[in-house]
C-alpha positions in Angstrom: 16.7 -4.4 -14.3 17.4 -0.9 -16.1 19.0 -2.3 -18.9 16.4 -3.0 -21.8 17.5 -6.2 -23.0 17.6 -7.7 -19.6 14.0 -6.3 -19.1 13.2 -8.2 -22.4 14.6 -11.4 -21.1 12.1 -11.1 -17.9 9.4 -10.6 -20.4 10.1 -13.7 -22.7 10.5 -15.4 -19.5 7.3 -14.4 -18.0 8.7 -13.6 -14.7 6.5 -12.5 -12.2 9.0 -10.9 -9.8 8.9 -7.9 -11.9 5.4 -7.1 -12.1 5.3 -3.6 -10.9 9.1 -2.7 -11.3 8.4 -1.9 -15.0 6.1 -2.3 -17.9 6.2 -3.1 -21.5 4.3 -2.2 -24.3 3.8 -3.6 -28.0 3.9 -1.1 -30.8 1.9 -3.1 -32.9 -1.1 -3.8 -30.9 -1.1 -0.7 -28.7 -1.4 -2.5 -25.8 0.8 -2.3 -22.5 1.3 -5.2 -20.0 3.2 -6.9 -16.9 6.3 -8.7 -17.6 4.6 -12.0 -16.4 2.0 -11.3 -19.2 0.7 -15.0 -20.6 0.3 -13.8 -24.1 2.8 -14.7 -26.8 6.1 -12.7 -26.3 6.3 -9.8 -29.0 9.5 -9.6 -30.9 12.0 -7.4 -29.8 11.8 -4.5 -31.9 8.2 -4.1 -31.3 8.6 -3.6 -27.5 8.8 -0.2 -25.6 9.8 -0.4 -21.9 7.9 1.9 -19.1 8.5 2.6 -15.5 4.9 3.2 -14.8 1.5 2.3 -16.1 0.9 6.2 -16.6 4.1 6.4 -18.9 2.8 4.0 -20.9 -0.9 5.3 -21.1 0.5 8.8 -21.8 2.3 7.2 -25.0 -0.8 6.3 -26.4 -1.0 2.6 -25.2 -4.1 0.9 -23.4 -4.2 -2.0 -20.7 -3.7 -5.4 -21.7 -6.8 -7.1 -20.8 -5.4 -10.3 -20.2 -2.8 -9.7 -17.7 -4.4 -6.7 -16.2 -1.3 -4.8 -15.7 -2.8 -2.1 -13.4 -3.5 -4.9 -10.5 0.2 -5.3 -10.2 1.9 -4.6 -6.8 3.5 -1.3 -6.4 7.5 -1.0 -7.1 9.5 -1.8 -3.8 11.6 1.4 -4.7 9.0 4.1 -3.6 9.1 2.3 0.1 13.0 2.5 -0.4 13.9 5.7 -1.7 13.8 8.8 0.6 14.5 11.6 -2.3 11.7 13.8 -3.6 10.7 11.3 -6.4 10.2 8.5 -3.7 8.4 10.7 -1.2 6.1 12.0 -4.0 5.2 8.4 -5.1 4.1 7.7 -1.9 2.0 10.8 -1.2 0.3 10.4 -4.8 -0.5 6.5 -3.9 -2.3 7.7 -0.5 -4.5 9.9 -2.9 -3.1 13.5 -1.9 -3.2 15.2 -5.7 -6.9 13.9 -5.9 -7.6 15.8 -2.5 -5.1 18.5 -2.6 -4.0 19.0 -6.3 -0.5 19.3 -7.5 0.0 22.7 -5.6 -0.8 20.4 -2.5 1.9 17.8 -3.3 4.1 20.1 -4.1 3.7 22.1 -0.6 3.9 18.8 1.4 7.5 18.1 -0.5 8.7 21.4 0.0 9.4 22.2 -3.6 7.3 24.1 -6.4 4.7 22.6 -8.2 7.0 23.1 -11.4 9.9 21.1 -9.8 7.9 18.2 -8.7 6.7 18.1 -12.3 9.8 18.4 -13.9 11.7 15.4 -11.6 8.8 13.2 -12.1 8.4 13.6 -15.8 12.2 13.4 -16.2 12.6 9.8 -14.5 9.1 8.4 -14.7 7.8 9.6 -18.1 4.6 10.8 -16.3 3.9 13.8 -14.2 1.8 13.8 -10.8 -1.4 14.4 -12.8 -0.9 11.2 -15.1 0.3 9.5 -12.3 -3.0 9.9 -10.2 -5.2 9.4 -13.4 -3.7 6.1 -13.6 -4.4 5.3 -10.1 -7.8 6.7 -10.5 -8.5 4.4 -13.5 -7.5 1.4 -11.6 -9.8 2.3 -9.0 -12.9 2.9 -11.3 -12.2 -0.7 -12.6 -12.4 -1.9 -9.2 -15.5 -0.2 -8.3 -17.3 -1.3 -11.8 -16.1 -4.7 -11.7 -16.8 -5.5 -8.0 -19.7 -3.5 -7.0 -23.2 -2.1 -7.8 -22.7 1.1 -7.5 -24.1 3.4 -10.4 -21.8 4.5 -12.9 -22.1 7.8 -12.1 -21.3 7.4 -8.6 -18.4 5.4 -9.3 -16.9 8.4 -11.7 -16.7 10.7 -8.6 -15.9 8.1 -6.1 -12.8 7.3 -8.1 -11.4 10.7 -7.9 -12.8 12.3 -11.4 -14.0 15.6 -11.7 -16.6 14.7 -14.4 -18.3 11.9 -15.9 -17.0 12.9 -19.0 -13.5 12.8 -17.7 -14.2 9.3 -16.2 -15.6 8.1 -19.6 -13.0 9.2 -21.5 -10.3 8.0 -19.4 -11.6 4.6 -18.8 -12.0 4.2 -22.7 -8.5 5.4 -23.2 -7.3 3.3 -20.7 -9.0 0.0 -21.2 -10.4 0.1 -24.7 -13.8 -0.3 -23.1 -16.5 2.0 -21.9 -17.5 1.7 -17.8 -20.8 -0.3 -18.8 -18.7 -2.9 -21.4 -16.1 -3.0 -18.3 -19.0 -3.8 -16.2 -20.5 -6.5 -18.4 -17.3 -8.0 -18.9 -17.0 -8.6 -15.6 -20.3 -10.3 -15.1 -19.6 -12.7 -18.2 -16.6 -13.8 -16.7 -18.1 -15.0 -13.3 -21.1 -16.4 -15.0 -19.6 -20.1 -14.4 -18.6 -19.0 -10.6 -22.2 -17.9 -9.9 -23.2 -21.4 -9.3 -20.2 -21.4 -6.6 -21.9 -18.4 -4.9 -19.5 -15.7 -6.4 -21.3 -12.5 -7.1 -20.5 -9.0 -7.4 -21.1 -7.0 -4.1 -23.8 -4.6 -3.2 -22.8 -1.4 -1.8 -23.9 -2.4 1.6 -22.1 -5.8 1.3 -18.4 -4.0 1.3 -16.2 -3.9 -1.7 -14.0 -7.4 -2.0 -10.4 -6.8 -2.8 -7.4 -8.8 -3.9 -4.3 -7.3 -2.2 -1.5 -8.3 -4.4 2.2 -9.2 -3.1 5.1 -10.5 -5.3 7.1 -13.2 -4.3 6.9 -15.6 -1.1 4.7 -13.9 1.9 5.0 -15.1 5.6 1.3 -14.3 6.4 1.6 -16.3 9.6 4.1 -14.2 11.1 2.3 -10.7 10.1 -0.9 -11.8 11.6 0.8 -13.2 14.9 2.1 -9.3 15.2 -0.9 -7.7 14.4 -2.7 -10.2 17.0 -0.1 -9.3 19.5 -0.1 -5.5 19.3 -4.3 -5.3 18.5 -5.6 -2.7 20.6 -9.1 -3.5 21.6 -12.2 -1.8 20.2 -10.2 -0.5 17.1 -8.7 -3.9 15.6 -8.9 -7.5 16.4 -7.9 -10.9 15.1 -10.2 -14.0 15.0 -10.0 -17.8 14.0 -7.5 -20.4 14.1 -4.0 -19.8 13.0 -3.5 -20.5 8.9 -7.2 -19.4 8.5 -7.4 -15.9 10.7 -9.1 -12.9 9.9 -7.8 -9.4 11.0 -10.5 -6.6 11.2 -10.0 -2.9 12.0 -11.6 0.4 11.5 -10.1 3.2 9.5 -10.3 6.8 10.0 -10.1 8.3 6.3 -10.3 11.7 4.6 -13.9 11.6 3.8 -15.3 9.2 6.1 -14.5 5.6 8.0 -14.3 2.0 7.2 -14.2 -1.3 8.5 -11.8 -3.7 7.0 -11.1 -7.5 7.2 -8.1 -9.1 5.7 -8.0 -13.1 5.3 -4.7 -14.5 6.5 -4.9 -17.6 4.0 -2.8 -16.3 1.1 -3.8 -17.2 -2.4 -1.2 -17.8 -5.5 -1.5 -16.0 -8.4 -1.6 -17.8 -11.9 -1.2 -17.2 -15.6 -2.1 -19.5 -18.3 1.6 -21.0 -18.1 1.1 -21.9 -14.1 1.7 -20.3 -11.0 3.4 -16.9 -10.7 5.7 -15.9 -8.1 3.6 -14.0 -5.8 -0.5 -13.9 -5.0 -2.7 -11.9 -3.0 -4.7 -11.3 0.3 -8.2 -11.5 0.3 -10.0 -8.3 1.9 -13.1 -7.0 2.1 -13.7 -3.1 2.8 -16.9 -1.4 4.1 -16.9 2.4 3.7 -19.1 5.3 4.4 -17.8 7.2 1.4 -16.6 5.2 -1.6 -14.1 8.4 -2.7 -11.9 6.7 0.2 -11.3 3.6 -1.9 -7.8 4.2 -3.3 -6.9 5.7 0.0 -7.9 2.9 2.0 -6.3 0.5 -0.1 -3.2 2.0 -0.3 -2.9 2.1 3.8 -3.8 -1.3 3.8 -0.9 -2.4 1.7 1.5 -0.5 3.9 0.3 -2.1 6.8 0.8 -5.7 5.2 3.8 -4.6 3.7 2.6 -5.6 0.2 4.8 -3.6 -2.3 8.1 -4.8 -0.7 10.6 -6.7 -3.0 11.4 -10.0 -1.1 13.8 -11.2 -3.6 16.1 -8.2 -2.8 15.6 -8.2 0.8 16.3 -12.5 0.9 19.4 -11.9 -1.5 21.1 -9.7 1.0 20.2 -11.0 4.4 20.3 -14.7 3.1 24.3 -13.9 2.7 24.7 -13.1 6.2 25.9 -16.1 8.3 23.4 -15.1 11.2 20.4 -14.3 9.3 20.7 -17.1 6.2 19.2 -19.8 8.5 16.4 -17.1 9.2 15.7 -16.3 5.9 15.9 -19.9 4.3 13.2 -20.4 7.2 11.0 -17.9 6.4 11.4 -16.3 2.8 9.6 -13.2 2.0 9.2 -12.3 5.8 7.6 -8.8 5.9 8.1 -5.6 8.2 4.5 -4.4 9.0 3.5 -0.6 8.8 0.8 1.0 9.9 -2.8 2.5 8.5 -2.6 5.5 11.1 0.7 7.0 12.0 -0.5 8.5 15.4 -1.0 4.6 16.5 2.7 3.3 16.5 3.9 6.7 17.8 1.3 6.3 20.9 2.2 3.0 21.3 5.8 3.5 21.1 5.4 6.1 24.2 2.7 4.8 26.3 2.8 1.0 24.9 -0.4 -1.1 24.1 -2.4 -0.9 27.1 -2.1 2.9 27.3 -3.5 3.1 23.6 -6.3 0.9 24.6 -7.1 3.1 27.6 -6.9 6.0 25.4 -9.5 4.5 22.9 -12.1 3.9 25.3 -11.6 7.3 26.9 -11.3 9.3 23.8 -11.7 7.6 20.8 -15.0 8.2 18.4 -17.6 5.7 19.1 -18.9 4.2 15.5 -22.3 4.9 14.4 -22.6 1.0 13.9 -20.4 -0.9 15.9 -19.5 -4.3 14.7 -18.9 -6.9 17.0 -15.5 -6.2 18.8 -15.1 -3.1 16.7 -16.6 0.0 18.4 -14.1 2.8 18.1 -11.9 5.1 16.0 -8.5 5.8 17.4 -8.5 9.4 18.9 -7.3 12.1 16.6 -4.2 14.4 17.5 -6.3 17.1 18.2 -8.6 15.5 20.5 -5.5 13.7 22.3 -4.0 17.1 22.7 -7.0 19.0 24.3 -7.7 15.8 26.7 -4.2 15.6 27.5 -2.6 18.7 27.5 0.1 18.1 29.8 3.5 15.4 29.6 5.0 13.6 26.7 1.3 12.1 25.3 0.3 15.6 25.2 3.4 17.2 23.5 3.5 14.6 20.9 -0.6 14.9 19.9 -0.1 18.6 20.1 2.9 18.5 17.7 1.0 16.2 15.4 -2.3 18.4 15.5 -0.5 21.7 14.8 1.7 20.1 12.1 5.1 20.6 13.8 5.6 16.9 13.5 4.5 15.2 10.1 4.4 11.3 9.8 2.5 11.3 6.2 3.8 8.9 3.6 5.7 11.8 1.8 7.7 13.1 5.0 11.5 13.4 5.1 12.1 10.6 7.6 15.5 12.4 8.9 13.4 15.6 9.5 10.9 13.8 11.2 13.4 11.9 13.5 14.8 15.4 14.5 11.7 17.1 15.4 10.4 13.8 17.4 13.5 13.4 19.3 13.1 17.0 20.4 9.8 15.9 22.0 9.4 15.1 25.7 9.5 11.3 26.4 10.6 10.6 22.7 14.0 8.5 23.0 15.7 7.1 20.2 14.1 3.6 20.6 10.6 5.1 20.1 11.8 7.0 17.6 13.4 4.4 15.7 10.0 2.2 16.1 8.2 5.1 14.4 10.3 5.1 11.7 9.9 1.3 10.8 5.9 1.3 11.4 4.9 4.9 10.9 7.1 5.7 8.1 7.7 2.4 6.5 11.4 2.9 6.5 12.9 -0.4 5.5 16.4 0.6 6.9 16.0 1.2 10.8 18.3 -0.3 13.5 17.1 0.2 17.3 19.6 2.3 19.1 22.3 0.2 20.5 21.5 -2.7 18.4 23.9 -4.8 16.5 23.3 -4.2 13.0 26.1 -4.6 10.5 26.2 -2.4 7.3 25.8 -5.6 5.6 22.5 -5.7 6.2 21.7 -2.3 5.0 19.4 -1.1 3.2 17.2 -3.8 4.9 17.9 -3.6 8.6 14.3 -3.1 9.5 13.9 -6.7 7.9 17.0 -8.2 9.5 15.5 -7.1 12.9 12.3 -8.6 12.0 13.8 -11.8 11.3 15.3 -12.1 14.6 12.4 -11.0 16.4 10.0 -13.7 14.8 12.8 -16.2 15.6 13.0 -15.4 19.3 16.3 -14.3 19.0 16.0 -10.4 19.4 16.2 -8.8 23.0 14.2 -5.4 23.3 
């Protein structure tokens, strides 16, 4: 989709498969949109294309109020790519620029701030500050339209350094003041109030729509989460088809409890149903500054930024996998909200992880039903279990010898993990899939032909769900 004429055809056909892959802007209106925007298709000579919303904003365009281009799934490209741009995009999405600045981002990537700025700008049309600013604007809109938090509090919760910066950015991106955005959302819910829909108060949590593209096999994801759930930290309740996944989260500024519903919701436009949809979620944060990071970690857990069209096209052509892809189009490969958890499970199993939670996990100030603890921190485990493979892994994570954050070089992480006692190739492969979100991992010794690349993790997932994978 890098050819502009091909992109225009996607816009003309309102093809939702490419929402988040690129954005288009209309010079005569000053507005940028997602490809599936239901508005009248603009003339080709008035259209410009951008790889990111930040690039469109940097060129002076404001977000379309009709299609809300900031609410699309993220580009699957950043999950696949292992180069510095892909790693940088994963870290920016996790909120690193807001917390540590561009210098912190560059240090994590092992490049100078100038090099990072140059590479991102050359490829994406926007540097790390502009990309983080676009993300802050989206967070601000969500908080304005879904909570009763004071506007001043929302400004700092969204990551802005000042209320003035917050006001100016919201005006530039949405052509509305924060107060006008909130009022418009209230008016749009006028007809829904009789059905019980209302904006949440701070104590009621933040309602979220976690968007995805294409088909989504929620049942398979919830089955796996239920199978792996660590008591005290996570739980799955309800009957299949209507289950709820709940868990605790440790975040940079505080903690959270999240609930995600299994039932998928189809996305619609003025012309009908659009490929994709969303999962309903509700997030209870102790500090609203953690909203962006919490949402991104949930997206990784549920693999919501995947491109199921690319995965299914490649794997569906395989004689063994083709029938499985037909049976479960859009099957996802779940990730993790805390990289320590899959690493510990790979080392000592689910039951061992549960024992660690009850012995060393921090007890919540306000336990909620079956959710009572946070998963133990690496430093706590390193001190409590100083000997053996678990102690070595925990100490390496605590002192930074091993990094499993979204921007780490996956090959470098694998090399360091393999040097630790007890971390055999099978355990490291599991960490690459779950903790690092690598879409192209074949467990050692597995029959995984090159024709499955770069989606071998999804191929294994198809075989596992179909009961054809022998661990």
